[in-house]
N, C-alpha and C positions, 0 to 999 in steps of 0.2 A: 504494500500500499504506499502510495506517495505521501511524503511529508508535505503539509500545507503551511505556507509561510506568508507573512505580510510585513510590509514596512510602511510606516505612516509618520509624517511630520505633524507635530502638534504644537500649538501656541501655548503660552503660559496660562491662558484662560480657557484652554481645553478645546480649541477649534482646529480642525484639520483642513479647512478651506474657508476662504472669505465669503462674505455675502455678495449677492448680485452677480453670479457667474454668467458670462456671456462670451461672445466671440472675442471682444476686446479684453475681457478679464476671465480667461478660462479657469483660473484658480480662485476667482472671486476677488473682490477689492481687498488689497493687502495680502492676498494669498501667496504671491511669489516670495514674500519675506520669510515664509515658513521653510523655504528651500534654500535660503542663503548659505546654509552649511553644505548643500549638495552641489550647487552650480559651480563652485570653484574647483571641485575635485577632478583628479585625473580620470576617474571612472566616468563622470558626466561628460567631460571633454571628449573622451574616446568614443562614447556612445554616439556623439554627434559629429564624428569624423574629424575632430580637432586634436592637436597635440598639446602637451603641457598639462597644467593642472596640478593641484596640491596632492601630496602623498601622505598626509598625516592620518590622525585617528579617524576623522570624518570620512576620508577616502577608504580606509580599511573597512569600515562598517558598510559603506556603499557597495564596495566590491563584493563582499561576502554575500550580499543579498541577491546577486546574479549567479552565484555558483551552483551548477548542477540543476538549473531550472529547466524543466522540460515542457511546461505549458503555463499560460497565464489565464486568469479570469479578471475581467474588468467591467465596471458599470458603463452604461451608454454615455453618461456625462463625461467620463474620462476619454472616451473615443472621440467625442466632438460635441458641438453646441446645438446640433439639429434636434428638434423635439417633434414628437408625433410621428406620423407616417413619413417615410423617407421620400422627399419630393423627386429625387433621382439618385444616382450613384456617384455624384461628383465629389461629395465629401469623402476623403480617404484618410482621415486622421490628421493629427497635429504634426506628424513627424516626417513628412516628406515621403519620397519614394522608397526609402530604405529605413523602416522603423527600427528602433533599437532592441526589439524583442527576439527575433531570429528563431522563433518557435511558434506553434499554434497559439492563438489568442482567442478566447471565447468571451464575447461581448453580450452582456445581459440586456435584453431589449424586449418590448412588447410588439415590435413591428418587424416582420421578416425582411430579410435582405440576403442575396446570394453571397457565398464566401468571397472574400477579397484577398487575393494573393498579391503580395508585395515582394520587392527585391529583398535579398538577404535571408530568405527562409521564413519570413513572417506571413501567416495567413490569418486574417480575421474571420471568425465564424460567429454569426449572429444567432444567439440562442433565445428562443421565445417561450420555451417550456419551463422556465424557472431556474432558480439557483442550484437545486439538486441535479437537474439535467445537465446544466453547464459543468458541474463538478464531475459528473459521470464521464462526460466527454473529455474533460481535461485529464482525468485519471487514465483513460485509455491512451490519450495522446502522449502523456508524460512518460508512460512505460517504466514506472518506478522512479523516475527522477522527481524532483520537487515541483510542486504547483505553487505559483505565487499569485496571491490575490492582490490586484491593483485597486486603485481608488474608484469612486470617492469614498467618503466616510460611510455613506449608506451601504455600500457594498461590503466594506470591512465589517460593519456592524452585523450585516446579514450572515456573514460567514464566521463570525467570531466563535460560535460554539464548535466549529469544525477546525479552526486554526490551531496548529501545534506550536508555532513560534511567531511572536509578534514583536517586531523591532519598532520602538517608538523613538523618534528623534525629537527631543524637546527643544524647540527654538526659542530664544530669548526675545520674543515679540508678544504684543497684545493685539488681538484683532477686534475685540469688542462684540463682534457678531459673526455669524457664519454657520458652518456645519459642525456641531459638537460630536466628538468621537464616542464618548462613553456615557452621555446623558441617559439616565434611566436604566443603565446596565450595572450589574454587580459582577465585576471581573473576577473577584476572588471566588465567587460561587461557580463561575465557569471553569475554575480549576487552574487559574494562572498564578504564578509566582514570579518575582523578579529574579532572574537567573544571572544576569550580568548588568553592569553599568560602567560607563566610562565617559569622561569629560573630553569632548572633542574641541576642535578649534572654534567652531561656530554653533555647536549644539551639544546637548548631553544625551547620551544614547543609553537606552534601557532595552534589554532583551527579556521579554516575558515568555515563559514556557509553561505549557500545560502539564500539571503534575497528576491529574486524574484521568482515568480512561474515558474515552468518548463513548 
């Protein structure tokens, strides 16, 4: 059975995306500040075909989240800003012709769309039958490798009872409003404990692992 992992940046006031997400603000107002630890890293620069970048603690945590990942699951909002029925197939994601995933990606949506094959081995599959169906497809595609749950916060919350390891990057910012990650959830009752913590250059990193059987 594949290990299920997730990584999420969180503000000091508990938000993992800003308010008013749209095409101009895909992470919501103030949302990019949550990722100020990630953008300078070598891992991020390499994902986008660039050289350089930092190699400190932040980069080490970023890098490990991509190791041995065989499939992704993400919410439709992470794939793009289009809402409702797909008007056409012109929207192909935020990442250009060669997205940084390089494995099958299963997008949760209520609106069907044919699979979208991209350069570099990424194929987006649009799953309309729900989270469990997406997980079943991801487990088949991952073939024993890890499954990574992408954003947004609603998707992480939906899969939290199934996630084995959750990496929280606590960014030193206040958003004031947005998408809360843990509101109304009892993370301890879900079986998580803090297994690791480290202070990075621009964020504090916590690894939460499940200690109870699912």
